[in-house]
C-alpha positions as CSV (number, residue, x, y, z in Angstrom):
1,M,-25.0,-10.4,10.2
2,S,-23.5,-11.1,13.7
3,H,-21.1,-8.7,15.4
4,Q,-18.4,-11.4,15.0
5,A,-19.0,-11.7,11.3
6,A,-19.1,-8.0,10.9
7,D,-15.8,-7.6,12.7
8,R,-14.2,-10.3,10.5
9,V,-15.4,-8.5,7.4
10,T,-14.0,-5.2,8.7
11,S,-10.7,-6.8,9.6
12,Q,-10.4,-8.3,6.1
13,R,-11.2,-4.9,4.5
14,N,-8.5,-3.3,6.6
15,V,-6.0,-5.9,5.6
16,W,-6.7,-5.4,1.9
17,L,-6.6,-1.6,2.3
18,A,-3.2,-2.0,3.9
19,A,-2.2,-4.2,1.0
20,A,-3.3,-1.5,-1.5
21,V,-1.3,1.1,0.3
22,V,1.8,-1.2,0.3
23,F,1.3,-1.7,-3.5
24,V,1.1,2.0,-4.3
25,L,4.1,2.9,-2.1
26,G,6.1,-0.1,-3.2
27,A,5.5,0.6,-6.9
28,G,6.5,4.2,-6.5
29,L,9.6,3.2,-4.6
30,N,10.6,0.6,-7.2
31,V,9.9,2.7,-10.3
32,A,11.7,5.8,-9.1
33,W,15.1,6.1,-11.0
34,A,14.7,2.4,-12.0
35,A,16.6,3.0,-15.3
36,Q,19.6,4.7,-13.7
37,R,21.8,1.6,-13.5
38,T,23.1,0.3,-16.8
39,L,21.5,-2.7,-18.3
40,W,23.5,-5.9,-18.0
41,L,23.9,-8.6,-20.6
42,D,20.9,-10.8,-19.6
43,E,18.7,-7.8,-19.7
44,S,19.9,-7.1,-23.3
45,A,18.8,-10.7,-24.1
46,S,15.4,-9.7,-22.8
47,V,15.3,-6.7,-25.1
48,I,16.5,-8.6,-28.2
49,S,14.0,-11.3,-27.6
50,A,10.9,-9.1,-26.8
51,T,11.5,-6.6,-29.6
52,R,11.4,-9.3,-32.3
53,S,8.3,-10.3,-34.2
54,W,6.2,-13.0,-32.6
55,A,7.4,-15.4,-35.4
56,A,11.0,-14.5,-34.8
57,L,10.6,-14.9,-31.0
58,A,9.1,-18.4,-31.5
59,E,12.0,-19.3,-33.7
60,L,14.5,-18.1,-31.1
61,V,13.0,-20.0,-28.2
62,R,12.9,-23.1,-30.4
63,H,16.7,-23.1,-30.2
64,I,17.6,-21.3,-26.9
65,D,16.0,-19.7,-23.8
66,V,12.7,-21.5,-23.9
67,V,12.8,-21.3,-20.1
68,H,12.2,-17.5,-20.5
69,A,9.7,-17.7,-23.3
70,A,6.8,-16.7,-21.1
71,Y,8.7,-13.7,-19.7
72,Y,9.7,-12.6,-23.2
73,A,6.0,-12.9,-24.3
74,V,4.9,-10.7,-21.4
75,L,7.5,-8.1,-22.3
76,H,6.5,-8.3,-26.0
77,V,2.9,-7.4,-25.2
78,W,4.1,-4.6,-22.9
79,F,6.5,-3.1,-25.5
80,D,3.6,-3.3,-28.1
81,L,1.6,-1.1,-25.7
82,V,4.3,1.4,-24.5
83,G,7.3,0.9,-26.7
84,Y,10.8,0.0,-25.6
85,S,13.0,2.0,-23.3
86,P,15.2,0.9,-20.4
87,L,12.6,2.2,-17.9
88,A,9.8,0.3,-19.8
89,L,11.9,-2.8,-19.6
90,R,12.1,-2.6,-15.8
91,V,8.6,-1.3,-14.9
92,P,7.0,-4.8,-15.0
93,S,9.5,-6.0,-12.5
94,A,9.0,-3.0,-10.3
95,V,5.2,-3.5,-10.3
96,A,5.5,-7.2,-9.7
97,A,7.8,-6.7,-6.7
98,A,5.3,-4.2,-5.3
99,A,2.4,-6.6,-5.9
100,A,4.3,-9.4,-4.2
101,A,4.8,-7.2,-1.2
102,A,1.1,-6.3,-1.2
103,L,0.0,-9.9,-1.2
104,L,2.3,-10.6,1.8
105,V,0.0,-8.5,3.9
106,P,-3.0,-10.9,3.6
107,L,-0.7,-13.9,3.6
108,G,1.0,-12.7,6.8
109,A,-2.4,-11.9,8.3
110,R,-3.6,-15.5,7.7
111,L,-0.4,-17.0,9.0
112,L,0.2,-14.8,12.0
113,S,-1.5,-11.4,12.4
114,A,-2.4,-8.3,10.4
115,R,0.6,-6.5,11.9
116,A,2.9,-9.4,10.9
117,G,1.6,-9.1,7.3
118,V,2.4,-5.4,7.1
119,L,5.8,-6.0,8.7
120,A,6.5,-8.8,6.2
121,A,5.7,-6.4,3.3
122,I,8.0,-3.7,4.7
123,V,10.9,-6.2,5.3
124,F,10.4,-7.6,1.8
125,L,10.5,-4.2,0.1
126,A,13.7,-3.4,2.0
127,T,15.4,-6.7,1.2
128,P,18.4,-6.1,-1.2
129,A,17.5,-9.0,-3.5
130,V,14.0,-7.6,-4.0
131,L,15.3,-4.1,-4.6
132,L,17.6,-5.5,-7.3
133,A,14.9,-7.7,-8.9
134,A,12.6,-4.7,-9.0
135,T,15.1,-2.9,-11.2
136,N,16.1,-5.8,-13.4
137,G,14.6,-6.7,-16.7
138,R,14.5,-10.4,-16.0
139,S,11.8,-12.6,-14.4
140,Q,12.9,-12.8,-10.8
141,A,10.3,-10.3,-9.5
142,L,7.5,-12.0,-11.4
143,E,8.7,-15.3,-9.9
144,M,8.5,-13.8,-6.4
145,L,4.9,-12.6,-7.2
146,A,3.9,-16.1,-8.4
147,A,5.4,-17.7,-5.3
148,V,3.5,-15.4,-2.9
149,A,0.2,-15.6,-4.9
150,A,0.4,-19.4,-5.0
151,S,1.2,-19.7,-1.3
152,L,-1.7,-17.4,-0.5
153,L,-4.1,-19.5,-2.6
154,V,-2.9,-22.7,-0.9
155,L,-3.8,-21.2,2.5
156,V,-7.2,-20.0,1.2
157,A,-7.9,-23.5,-0.3
158,V,-7.1,-25.4,2.9
159,D,-8.8,-23.0,5.3
160,P,-11.6,-24.8,7.1
161,S,-13.8,-21.7,6.8
162,T,-13.4,-21.8,3.0
163,A,-14.3,-25.5,2.9
164,R,-17.8,-24.6,4.1
165,K,-18.4,-23.2,0.7
166,R,-17.3,-25.7,-1.9
167,W,-17.1,-23.3,-4.7
168,H,-14.7,-21.1,-2.7
169,T,-12.4,-24.1,-2.3
170,A,-12.7,-25.0,-6.0
171,A,-12.0,-21.4,-7.0
172,A,-8.9,-21.3,-4.8
173,W,-7.5,-24.5,-6.1
174,A,-8.3,-23.5,-9.7
175,G,-6.5,-20.2,-9.1
176,Y,-3.6,-22.0,-7.6
177,A,-3.3,-24.3,-10.6
178,V,-3.2,-21.3,-13.0
179,V,-0.7,-19.3,-10.9
180,A,1.6,-22.3,-10.2
181,Y,1.7,-23.3,-13.8
182,A,2.4,-19.7,-14.9
183,G,5.2,-19.6,-12.3
184,V,6.7,-22.7,-13.8
185,L,6.7,-21.1,-17.2
186,L,8.5,-18.1,-15.7
187,D,11.0,-20.3,-13.9
188,L,11.1,-24.0,-14.3
189,W,12.5,-24.4,-10.8
190,I,9.3,-23.2,-9.3
191,V,8.4,-26.9,-9.5
192,F,10.3,-27.2,-6.2
193,L,8.0,-24.6,-4.6
194,I,5.1,-26.7,-5.8
195,A,6.7,-29.7,-4.1
196,A,7.0,-27.5,-1.0
197,H,3.3,-26.8,-1.2
198,A,2.6,-30.6,-1.5
199,L,4.5,-31.0,1.7
200,T,2.5,-28.3,3.3
201,V,-0.7,-30.0,2.4
202,L,0.6,-33.3,3.8
203,L,1.6,-31.6,7.1
204,L,-1.9,-30.1,7.4
205,W,-3.4,-33.5,6.7
206,W,-1.3,-35.0,9.4
207,R,-2.3,-32.2,11.8
208,R,-6.0,-32.3,11.2
209,G,-6.4,-36.1,11.0
210,R,-9.4,-37.6,9.2
211,S,-11.2,-34.3,9.1
212,G,-8.6,-33.1,6.6
213,N,-8.8,-36.1,4.2
214,R,-10.9,-34.5,1.6
215,A,-9.1,-31.2,1.5
216,A,-5.7,-32.9,1.3
217,L,-6.7,-35.3,-1.5
218,I,-8.1,-32.4,-3.5
219,G,-5.0,-30.3,-3.0
220,L,-2.6,-33.1,-3.8
221,G,-4.6,-34.0,-6.9
222,V,-4.4,-30.4,-8.1
223,I,-0.6,-30.3,-7.5
224,V,-0.2,-33.6,-9.4
225,I,-2.1,-32.1,-12.3
226,V,0.1,-29.0,-12.4
227,A,3.2,-31.3,-12.3
228,V,1.9,-33.4,-15.2
229,F,1.2,-30.3,-17.3
230,S,4.6,-28.9,-16.4
231,A,6.4,-32.1,-17.6
232,P,6.5,-31.2,-21.4
233,F,7.9,-27.8,-20.6
234,A,10.6,-29.4,-18.4
235,V,11.6,-31.7,-21.2
236,L,12.0,-28.8,-23.7
237,A,14.0,-26.8,-21.1
238,A,16.3,-29.8,-20.4
239,G,17.2,-29.9,-24.1
240,Q,18.6,-26.4,-23.8
241,S,20.5,-27.0,-20.5
242,G,23.8,-26.1,-22.2
243,Q,22.9,-22.4,-21.6
244,I,23.8,-22.8,-17.9
245,G,26.9,-24.9,-18.5
246,W,28.9,-22.1,-16.9
247,L,27.5,-22.9,-13.4
248,K,29.7,-24.9,-11.0
249,A,28.6,-27.2,-8.2
250,P,28.7,-25.4,-4.8
251,T,31.0,-26.4,-1.9
252,V,29.5,-26.7,1.5
253,S,30.5,-23.2,2.5
254,S,29.4,-21.6,-0.7
255,G,26.1,-23.4,-0.7
256,F,25.5,-22.2,2.9
257,R,26.4,-18.6,2.0
258,T,24.1,-18.7,-1.0
259,V,21.1,-19.8,1.0
260,F,21.5,-17.8,4.1
261,R,23.1,-14.6,2.6
262,D,23.6,-14.3,-1.1
263,A,20.1,-15.2,-2.3
264,S,18.5,-12.4,-0.3
265,F,21.1,-9.8,0.6
266,L,23.7,-9.7,-2.1
267,L,23.8,-7.2,-5.0
268,P,25.9,-9.0,-7.6
269,L,25.5,-6.4,-10.4
270,V,27.2,-3.5,-8.5
271,Q,30.5,-3.3,-6.7
272,Q,29.8,-4.0,-3.0
273,S,31.7,-5.0,0.1
274,P,30.4,-8.3,1.6
275,R,30.2,-6.6,5.0
276,W,26.8,-5.0,4.6
277,P,25.1,-8.1,3.1
278,T,26.5,-10.1,6.0
279,V,25.2,-7.7,8.6
280,A,21.7,-7.6,7.0
281,A,21.7,-11.5,6.9
282,I,22.7,-11.7,10.6
283,I,20.0,-9.3,11.7
284,S,17.4,-11.0,9.6
285,W,18.2,-14.5,10.7
286,L,18.3,-13.6,14.3
287,L,14.8,-12.1,14.0
288,A,13.7,-15.2,11.9
289,I,14.9,-17.5,14.6
290,V,13.0,-15.6,17.2
291,G,9.9,-16.0,15.1
292,I,10.4,-19.7,14.6
293,V,11.0,-20.3,18.3
294,R,7.9,-18.3,19.2
295,M,5.8,-20.3,16.7
296,L,7.2,-23.6,18.1
297,R,6.4,-22.5,21.7
298,T,2.9,-21.3,20.8
299,H,1.8,-24.3,18.9
300,R,3.6,-27.7,18.4
301,P,4.0,-27.3,15.6
302,H,2.6,-23.9,14.5
303,P,0.6,-24.3,11.3
304,S,2.6,-21.3,9.8
305,L,5.8,-23.3,9.9
306,G,4.1,-26.0,7.7
307,L,4.1,-23.4,4.9
308,L,7.2,-21.3,5.6
309,I,9.8,-23.9,6.3
310,P,9.1,-26.0,3.3
311,W,8.8,-22.8,1.2
312,F,12.3,-21.8,2.2
313,V,14.0,-25.1,2.4
314,V,12.7,-27.3,-0.4
315,P,13.8,-25.1,-3.4
316,P,17.5,-25.0,-2.5
317,L,17.4,-28.7,-1.6
318,G,15.8,-29.5,-5.0
319,L,18.4,-27.5,-6.8
320,L,21.2,-29.3,-4.9
321,V,19.7,-32.7,-5.9
322,V,19.5,-31.7,-9.6
323,T,23.1,-30.4,-9.3
324,V,24.3,-33.7,-7.9
325,L,22.3,-36.0,-10.1
326,V,22.2,-34.1,-13.4
327,S,24.2,-30.9,-13.8
328,P,25.0,-27.8,-11.8
329,T,21.9,-25.6,-11.3
330,F,22.5,-24.1,-7.9
331,T,22.8,-20.3,-7.9
332,D,21.3,-17.5,-5.9
333,R,19.3,-16.3,-9.0
334,Y,17.1,-19.4,-8.9
335,L,16.2,-18.9,-5.2
336,A,14.2,-15.7,-5.7
337,M,11.1,-17.7,-5.0
338,S,12.2,-18.3,-1.4
339,V,13.0,-14.7,-0.5
340,P,9.3,-13.9,0.5
341,A,9.4,-16.8,3.0
342,L,12.3,-15.3,4.8
343,S,10.6,-11.9,4.9
344,L,7.6,-13.7,6.6
345,L,9.9,-15.4,9.1
346,V,11.6,-12.1,9.9
347,A,8.2,-10.5,10.4
348,A,7.2,-13.3,12.7
349,G,10.2,-12.5,14.9
350,L,9.4,-8.7,14.9
351,D,5.8,-9.4,15.7
352,A,6.8,-11.8,18.6
353,L,9.1,-9.1,20.1
354,M,6.5,-6.4,20.0
355,H,4.2,-8.1,22.5
356,R,6.3,-6.8,25.4
357,R,7.6,-3.2,25.9
358,L,11.2,-4.1,26.5
359,T,11.5,-6.5,23.6
360,A,9.5,-4.1,21.4
361,I,12.5,-1.7,21.6
362,V,14.7,-4.5,20.3
363,A,12.2,-5.1,17.5
364,V,12.1,-1.4,16.5
365,I,15.9,-1.2,16.5
366,G,16.1,-4.3,14.3
367,L,13.5,-3.0,11.9
368,V,15.2,0.4,11.7
369,L,18.6,-1.3,10.9
370,L,17.0,-3.4,8.2
371,L,15.4,-0.2,6.7
372,V,18.6,1.7,6.8
373,L,20.5,-1.2,5.1
374,G,17.6,-1.4,2.6
375,G,17.8,2.3,1.9
376,S,21.5,1.9,1.2
377,A,20.7,-1.0,-1.2
378,W,18.0,1.0,-2.9
379,K,20.6,3.7,-3.6
380,Q,23.3,1.2,-4.7
381,V,21.1,-0.6,-7.3
382,R,20.6,2.7,-9.0
383,W,23.8,4.7,-8.6
384,G,26.3,2.0,-7.5
385,I,29.3,1.3,-9.6
386,P,28.3,-1.6,-12.0
387,V,30.5,-4.6,-12.2
388,T,30.0,-4.8,-16.0
389,A,30.6,-2.2,-18.8
390,D,28.6,0.9,-18.1
391,F,26.8,1.4,-21.4
392,H,24.3,3.7,-19.7
393,A,27.1,6.3,-19.1
394,V,28.5,5.7,-22.7
395,A,25.1,6.3,-24.2
396,D,24.6,9.5,-22.1
397,E,27.9,10.9,-23.2
398,I,27.1,10.3,-26.9
399,R,23.7,11.8,-26.4
400,T,25.1,14.9,-24.7
401,E,27.6,15.5,-27.5
402,R,24.9,15.0,-30.1
403,L,22.6,17.5,-28.5
404,A,25.5,20.0,-28.5
405,D,25.8,19.9,-32.3
406,R,23.0,18.2,-34.2
407,T,24.4,19.2,-37.6
408,D,27.4,16.9,-37.3
409,R,27.3,13.7,-39.2
410,A,28.2,11.0,-36.6
411,G,29.3,7.4,-36.8
412,I,30.3,4.7,-34.3
413,I,32.8,1.9,-34.4
414,Y,32.2,-1.1,-32.2
415,G,35.5,-2.5,-31.2
416,T,36.4,-6.0,-30.0
417,M,35.2,-6.6,-26.5
418,A,34.8,-9.6,-24.1
419,R,31.1,-8.9,-24.3
420,P,29.2,-7.7,-27.3
421,P,29.8,-4.0,-27.8
422,T,26.6,-3.8,-29.8
423,Q,24.8,-4.1,-26.4
424,L,25.1,-0.3,-26.5
425,R,22.8,0.1,-29.5
426,V,20.4,-2.7,-28.3
427,D,19.9,-1.1,-24.8
428,Y,20.0,2.6,-25.7
429,P,18.7,3.1,-29.3
430,Q,17.2,6.5,-28.5
431,Q,20.6,7.9,-27.5
432,L,22.2,6.6,-30.7
433,Q,19.5,8.0,-33.1
434,G,21.3,9.5,-36.1
435,V,24.6,7.8,-35.4
436,T,25.7,5.5,-38.3
437,D,27.0,2.1,-37.5
438,L,30.2,2.2,-39.6
439,G,30.9,-1.5,-39.1
440,R,27.5,-2.3,-40.6
441,T,26.8,-4.9,-37.9
442,P,24.3,-7.5,-39.3
443,A,21.0,-8.3,-37.7
444,P,21.1,-11.0,-34.9
445,P,20.7,-14.6,-36.1
446,A,17.4,-16.2,-35.9
447,D,18.7,-18.8,-33.4
448,G,20.7,-16.4,-31.2
449,F,21.0,-13.1,-29.5
450,W,24.1,-11.5,-30.9
451,P,25.2,-10.9,-34.5
452,A,28.7,-11.6,-35.9
453,H,31.1,-8.8,-35.1
454,G,31.6,-6.2,-37.8
455,D,34.9,-5.6,-39.5
456,V,36.7,-2.9,-37.4
457,G,39.2,-2.1,-40.2
458,A,36.3,-1.7,-42.8
459,A,34.6,0.6,-40.3
460,V,37.6,2.8,-40.0
461,G,37.7,3.0,-43.8
462,R,34.2,4.3,-43.9
463,S,34.9,7.1,-41.3
464,D,35.5,9.6,-44.1
465,S,31.7,9.9,-44.5
466,V,31.1,11.5,-41.1
467,D,32.3,14.5,-39.1
468,V,32.6,12.8,-35.7
469,V,33.5,9.1,-34.9
470,W,33.0,7.4,-31.6
471,Y,35.0,4.2,-30.9
472,V,33.7,1.8,-28.3
473,G,36.2,-0.8,-27.2
474,Q,37.6,-2.7,-24.2
475,T,39.9,-0.6,-22.1
476,D,42.9,-2.9,-21.9
477,S,42.7,-4.1,-25.5
478,P,45.7,-3.3,-27.9
479,E,43.0,-2.6,-30.5
480,V,42.4,0.8,-28.9
481,R,45.9,2.0,-29.9
482,L,45.7,0.5,-33.4
483,V,42.3,2.0,-34.2
484,T,43.4,5.4,-32.9
485,Q,46.4,5.4,-35.2
486,A,44.3,4.3,-38.2
487,I,41.6,7.0,-37.6
488,L,44.3,9.7,-37.1
489,G,45.5,8.7,-40.5
490,H,42.1,9.6,-41.9
491,G,42.5,13.2,-40.8
492,Y,40.8,13.0,-37.4
493,R,42.0,14.2,-34.0
494,P,41.0,12.7,-30.7
495,A,38.6,15.1,-29.0
496,E,37.8,13.2,-25.7
497,T,38.5,9.9,-24.1
498,N,36.5,8.4,-21.3
499,T,36.4,5.0,-19.5
500,Y,33.2,3.6,-18.0
501,G,33.6,0.3,-16.2
502,G,36.0,-1.4,-18.5
503,V,34.7,0.2,-21.8
504,T,36.6,3.0,-23.4
505,L,34.8,5.7,-25.4
506,I,37.0,7.8,-27.7
507,E,35.5,10.7,-29.6
508,F,37.3,11.7,-32.9
509,R,36.5,14.8,-34.8
510,T,37.7,15.9,-38.2
511,A,40.8,18.1,-37.9
512,P,40.2,21.8,-38.6
């Protein structure tokens, strides 16, 4: 082996060693206290779906949520192995986000440099949208992983050095087909990332001329095959598009904010001032612009831009086209696939500034600021004030009281709320062990997530069978006063009242 070849092998080993370190650190960072924030309604849908039998899950997705069927299947297998808990729900997302960060190291090394790859992974792990996705029992983190893995496989497949060994090229394109199709099953709109990859292949074809004919034709052929196999799934999903009927078409200003700030830097599940996401967006985009300018000046055009710009631009444009021609589909949730591209552009800017001593200081300051903002976001997604009912706090309060006196017979009444109050028992069954549902809420329907609401009056009538009753209801509802009066008439006294993000929890105990 020549010295040059040996150096290349050593360099590749170092890159993958760095990727392994990033994965371990990222997984630990993401898993730590991941279950602290309350589960939100969409996560409850994940729990309800993945804890059904396989036959019941198949029946559910035949009616609704077929777009998330693959994700529910992944969770189902995972829950079969470890059981359900809020932490178990979020661990796959935490690991997927760490894996995506790890793959950014070799991807960045191929595009720019090994240092840029490590910087991209660091920036990615500090990006608020990634921190949120890593603690969210939905598919966004897995979508990010699929986007990074597919993009890396594209680069490997079209690399001239890979082409010298045809089986390497075949393996890369086969891997791409599998990963891209899996990505579509996780999120239908990854078809726009596949379209971006097609544009990347065309740009490389144009850059290399006739020497790239064979590689480009193979790549485009594989992409067409993936698109063809994705078509039946797209047809099924289109038949259930009423699920996103709540989305509205964006204005010019809201669309701009979504792409350049909200998709990467907003934390929509916790209360947050728009100031810090805006600051993070400004710093990131200034660095990204530096990276783009550097790549344009170094090569005209730099081959990295042929991947990164389509990766970031095509998905939002595709969603806008669907919004205009079919129905509104444009939202920051569907742009998770583009977040890694921005991290790579920011890393390109940091890497460009580090080539000179004076500008390196600017790069270090920019990176430190992003890490500080990322640290704040890491804390917020765990201990920030949720924008929805805080059922985590409700469940902890009930569990604490139950541990204080296990001999009490306990019951719970789910009041009328804007969102299903039985989300409490779905998300936190362990905390409610031994607590009787006095409303006798039926099982969820085969074609939906939430059962019919139990009769509150009948639930109050059954309160005589227990020593302590918890009422869970909406804070501003007149039902709170009516239920209180009714339970007092059954010989109870109010022991404690707490409010957690719009949900009121009242503890009633039998009068001495």
